[in-house]
N, C-alpha and C positions, 0 to 999 in steps of 0.2 A: 353556705350563706345564700339566702334567697335574693334574687334580683327583681327589681320592679319592672314589670312589663306593661305595655299598653294593652288594654282589653281588646279582644278580637273585634275588628270592624271600626275601631276608633283610632284616629290619627292623633299624634301629639300636637294638639291645637296651638299651644304657645309658640312652638318652633315655626309652625306654618304661618301664624300671624306675624312673627318677626320677619320671616322671609318676604311676605307680602308687603310689609311696611318698608323693608329695604328696597324692594323693587320699585315701589311707589316713589320713594325718595330719589332713586336714580333717574326715574322718568321725569320727575319734577325738575331735577337739576339739568337734564338734557334739554328739556323744553325751555328753561330759562336761558340757557346758553344759545340755543337755536334762535331765540328772539333777539339776540344781541350781537351775534357773530356769524360770519359765513360758515357753512358746514365744513369746508376744508380746513378752517382755522381751529376747529374745536377738537381737543384731544380727550382721550379717555381719562387721562390724569386730571384734566380740568373738571370733567364731569364728576369724577370720584371725589375730588377735593370739595366741590360744592355739596355733594350728597353726604359727605362725611363717611365715606367707605374707601376701601382699597380698590385699585384698578383690577386686580384679579377677581374680586367679587363681582364686578360688572361682567367680566368674561364668563364667570360661572353662570350668571343668570341670563345673559343675553347673547353670549357667544363672541361677538365682535362689535366694532363700532357701527358697521353697516346694518347689522341686525338690530342694534339698539335704536338707531335713528329711523329705521323702517317702522318701528313701533311708534316713535315720536311723530313721524310724518303721517301716520294713519289717523283718521278721524272716526273710525268705525265704532269703537267703544264709547267715545264721547257722544256720537250721534244716537246711540242706543238710549242714553239717559236724556239727551236733549229732546228727543221726539217721543218720549214715553208719556203720552197723554192723549185722551180722545181729541179728535180733530177740532171739535167745537170749543175746547178749552186749551188748545195747544199754544196760542199766542201768549197768554198769561204764564203758562208753564215755562215756556222757553225764556221769557224775560226773567222770571224768578230764578231759573236754573243758571243763566249766565251770571247774574249778580251773586247768587249764593256760591257758585263755584269760585269766583274771584275772592270773595270774602273768607270762605271757609278753607279752601285748598290752595289759593293763590294761583289758580290755573283756569283760564278761560277756555271753554270747549272749542272755540272757533278762532281765536285771535292769532293763532300761528300763521294763518293764511296771509296776514298783513305783511309778514316778513319774507314771503316767497322770493321777492327780487334779490334778496341777499344771497341766495343759495344756488344760482346758476342752474345746471341741469337738475339738481335736487329740488329746486323751486318748481320745475315742471312736474315733478312727482307729487309735490305738495298740492299743486293746483288740481292735478288729475284726481287725487284722492278726495280733495274737498268737493269737487263737482260730483263724483260718483257716490260718495258716502254721505254727503250732506244735502246739497241742493237737488240732485236728481232723485235721491231717496225721498226727500220731502215732496217733490213734485209728483211722485208716484202715488202719494196719498191724496192728492187734491183732485177735485172734480171740477168740470166746467172748462171754459176756454182759457188758453194762455197759462196752463199750469206751470210750465217751466219758468216763465217770466215772473209769475206771482211768487213762486218759491224763492227765486233769486232776490226779489224785492224784500220778502220777509226776512231772509237771511241777512241781507244788506243792513236792515234796521238793527238786527242783533249785533252784527259786527261793529256798527257805529256806536251802539251802546257799550260794547266792550272797550272800544278805543277811548271813549269819553271817561269810562270808569277806570280802566287800568293803565292807560297811557297819558291822557290829559289830566287824569285824576281830578275830575270836576268835584269840588267840595260839596256842592248841594246834592249832587247825585250820590256821592259816597256817604253823605249824612242822612239819607232817606232809607226807610225800612224797605226791605226787598218786596214784601207783600204790597206796600203802597206803590212802589215802582211798577209792579206787575199790573196793578189796577189802572195806573195812569198810561203806561206805554204798551201794555199787552193788546188793547183794542186796535192800536195802529198796526201791529203785526198781524193780528187776527183778521183785519180787513182784507189782507191779501190771501188768506187761507180759505175763508168762507165768504165769498162775495155776497153782498147784501144790498139793501136800499141805499141809493145814492151813488153806487158805482156805475161807471159808464160802460155800456154794452160794447163788445169788440167791434160792432158794426159802426159805432160812432154815435148811436142814438142815446139820449139821456133817459134813463129809466124813470125819472121823476115826471116825465111828460106823458 
């Protein structure tokens, strides 16, 4: 009797997709719990129950709780998508990405940083990752004076947007199209990324004079 085999060079795509979907569900569950409970109080059982999987499956994919939460506390992959636009269009892109991520995946790329005080020493890890992987990475793309400050101001605007959307649940914000929000709010973010007319020179002089 012949057995079905995968053609050379081709992986069994459905199984791989299932594995990736399971990993994504586990990470979403861990993020959700990390935003509501101290790291020390979160168990793999709680993550598994929220993700709809068994604890051994988490161990299979991530190894242990520390390895899982090391992934959750990293902003590296989220920053890849958040910063994936030319500098002159980055403000609108980042606003659209923050809103779309909450609407489509239920996961804001930046909002985990708000809950750092919950996590003791792990909160310090979260802050260090946030600085290195988000604000400092953004600052490295900027030209001109005060790049670090401008990057932090731009990111602060995005974190505030995420808080109003995902925590305060502002009804007008949540009822507005993502592209419209990007057009309205993106320029405020962009003003920090590409200084232009009307911005005060670091020396204190007004460029309009």
